[in-house]
Structures are given as C-alpha cells and as structure tokens.
C-alpha positions as CSV (number, residue, x, y, z in Angstrom):
1,X,-3.6,-22.5,8.6
2,X,-6.8,-21.2,7.2
3,X,-9.0,-22.7,4.5
4,X,-9.3,-21.5,0.9
5,X,-11.7,-22.7,-1.7
6,X,-9.7,-24.6,-4.4
7,X,-11.2,-24.9,-7.9
8,X,-10.3,-28.1,-9.8
9,X,-8.1,-26.2,-12.1
10,X,-5.9,-25.3,-9.2
11,X,-5.7,-28.9,-7.9
12,X,-4.6,-30.6,-11.2
13,X,-1.1,-29.0,-11.0
14,X,-0.8,-30.6,-7.6
15,X,-1.3,-34.0,-9.2
16,X,0.8,-33.7,-12.3
17,X,3.8,-31.4,-13.1
18,X,2.7,-28.3,-15.0
19,X,3.8,-24.7,-15.3
20,X,1.5,-23.8,-12.5
21,X,2.8,-26.5,-10.1
22,X,5.2,-24.3,-8.1
23,X,2.6,-21.7,-7.5
24,X,0.0,-24.3,-6.5
25,X,2.5,-26.0,-4.2
26,X,3.3,-22.6,-2.5
27,X,-0.5,-22.0,-2.0
28,X,-1.0,-25.5,-0.6
29,X,1.6,-24.7,2.0
30,X,-0.4,-21.7,3.0
31,X,-4.0,-22.8,2.7
32,X,-6.0,-25.9,3.6
33,X,-8.3,-27.1,0.9
34,X,-12.1,-26.7,0.7
35,X,-13.4,-28.2,-2.6
36,X,-16.6,-28.9,-4.4
37,X,-18.0,-32.4,-4.1
38,X,-17.5,-33.1,-7.8
39,X,-13.9,-31.8,-8.0
40,X,-12.5,-35.4,-8.1
41,X,-14.5,-36.1,-11.2
42,X,-13.3,-32.9,-12.9
43,X,-9.7,-33.7,-11.9
44,X,-9.8,-37.3,-13.1
45,X,-11.3,-35.9,-16.4
46,X,-8.3,-33.6,-16.8
47,X,-5.9,-36.3,-16.0
48,X,-7.5,-38.7,-18.5
49,X,-7.4,-35.9,-21.1
50,X,-3.7,-35.4,-20.5
51,X,-3.1,-39.1,-20.9
52,X,-5.1,-39.2,-24.2
53,X,-3.2,-36.2,-25.5
54,X,0.2,-37.9,-24.7
55,X,1.1,-35.1,-22.2
56,X,1.6,-37.7,-19.4
57,X,2.5,-41.4,-19.6
58,X,0.6,-44.3,-18.2
59,X,2.9,-44.3,-15.3
60,X,2.4,-40.5,-14.9
61,X,-1.3,-41.0,-15.0
62,X,-1.2,-43.6,-12.2
63,X,1.1,-41.3,-10.1
64,X,-1.3,-38.4,-10.7
65,X,-4.2,-40.5,-9.5
66,X,-2.3,-41.5,-6.4
67,X,-1.5,-37.8,-5.7
68,X,-5.2,-37.0,-6.1
69,X,-6.0,-39.6,-3.5
70,X,-3.5,-38.0,-1.1
71,X,-5.1,-34.6,-1.6
72,X,-8.6,-36.1,-1.0
73,X,-7.5,-37.5,2.3
74,X,-6.7,-33.9,3.5
75,X,-9.4,-31.7,1.9
76,X,-12.9,-31.0,3.0
77,X,-15.8,-31.1,0.5
78,X,-18.9,-29.0,0.0
79,X,-21.8,-31.4,-0.6
80,X,-24.4,-30.9,-3.3
81,X,-28.0,-30.0,-2.6
82,X,-31.0,-28.1,-4.1
83,X,-30.0,-24.8,-2.6
84,X,-26.5,-25.1,-4.1
85,X,-28.0,-26.0,-7.5
86,X,-30.3,-23.0,-7.4
87,X,-27.4,-20.7,-6.6
88,X,-25.4,-22.1,-9.5
89,X,-28.4,-21.4,-11.8
90,X,-28.4,-17.8,-10.7
91,X,-24.7,-17.5,-11.2
92,X,-25.1,-18.7,-14.8
93,X,-27.4,-15.9,-15.4
94,X,-25.1,-13.3,-13.8
95,X,-21.7,-14.3,-15.1
96,X,-20.2,-15.7,-18.3
97,X,-19.1,-19.0,-16.8
98,X,-19.7,-22.7,-17.7
99,X,-22.0,-24.9,-15.7
100,X,-19.3,-26.7,-13.8
101,X,-17.7,-23.4,-12.9
102,X,-21.1,-22.1,-11.6
103,X,-21.3,-25.2,-9.4
104,X,-17.8,-24.6,-8.1
105,X,-18.6,-21.0,-7.3
106,X,-21.9,-21.9,-5.7
107,X,-20.1,-24.4,-3.6
108,X,-17.6,-21.7,-2.5
109,X,-20.5,-19.4,-1.6
110,X,-22.2,-22.3,0.3
111,X,-19.0,-22.9,2.3
112,X,-19.0,-19.2,3.3
113,X,-22.7,-19.1,4.0
114,X,-23.0,-16.4,1.3
115,X,-20.4,-14.2,3.0
116,X,-17.2,-14.5,0.9
117,X,-15.5,-11.3,1.9
118,X,-11.9,-11.9,3.0
119,X,-11.8,-15.5,2.0
120,X,-9.5,-16.9,-0.7
121,X,-10.7,-18.6,-3.9
122,X,-7.9,-20.3,-5.8
123,X,-8.2,-21.1,-9.5
124,X,-6.4,-21.2,-12.8
125,X,-9.5,-20.1,-14.7
126,X,-9.5,-16.3,-15.1
127,X,-13.2,-16.0,-15.9
128,X,-14.1,-17.9,-12.8
129,X,-11.7,-15.9,-10.7
130,X,-13.2,-12.6,-12.0
131,X,-16.7,-13.9,-11.0
132,X,-15.4,-14.9,-7.5
133,X,-13.7,-11.5,-7.0
134,X,-16.9,-9.7,-8.1
135,X,-18.8,-11.7,-5.4
136,X,-16.2,-10.6,-2.8
137,X,-13.7,-13.5,-2.6
138,X,-10.0,-12.7,-2.7
139,X,-9.1,-14.4,-6.0
140,X,-5.7,-16.1,-6.3
141,X,-4.5,-17.2,-9.7
142,X,-2.2,-20.1,-10.1
C-alpha cells in the first residue's frame, strides 16, 4: 500500500461519523497516511468545535479522540522547519488558501521533495485540492 498525503479535513471523518466518512474509510483502505506535524491540533480543534456546536456528544467526543490516537499510531508526520515555513509563505502568495492550508501543502511538497507528480493528496477542502492539483498532486476529494 502506498502513501498519500492526508489533509486534516480528510482525517476528521475517520474520527467522527460524517457524510464523508464512507469515502474517507475507502481511501484509508487504499492509502497509508502521511500528515503534517500539526494535523492533530487541527483535528482536535474540529472535534472540540463539533462538541461545542452540539453535533457530537461528550461520549462521541471521547470516542473521536480515541479514534484520533489510533490513527496517529499508524501515520507518518512531516516535521516543521524553516524551509517548510518559507515554502508555505510562497504558497500563500501564489494561491488563495489559508495559512494552515499553506502549511499542509508545504508539508506535502516537503514529503515529496518538491516532486508531487503522481502522488495522491486527500482533502475535503476544494480550494486546497485545487492548489495541490496545480502543483502536480493527484487530488482526491472526500
């Protein structure tokens, strides 16, 4: 099984039942996970927001956090560094994406050593997917 880069938006449905969960689960059967170092922070933020909005219960929140820990045991992370930050800054100038998305995309590029052609980028964020595709990734939407 080959690796794909998983954006945080693609990982949340693996932690809590959402419309995108079946697609995310199918992709998880096909691709191992390469993620950005800060993905757990983004995922926990999304889970806390779902709890505050009443979309998941306290029990569901605990279950989602346990699911996240299970994912973390299996994925590989791209570590932060000055070169990655500089790449994210350049991506902000080039694409209409948020700062966190620029860091995700820079991490994906760092993972591929700047050669994304033929590698899969999985996300639920269409703007981020468009940017990834423009850089040469094969974008897969959940």
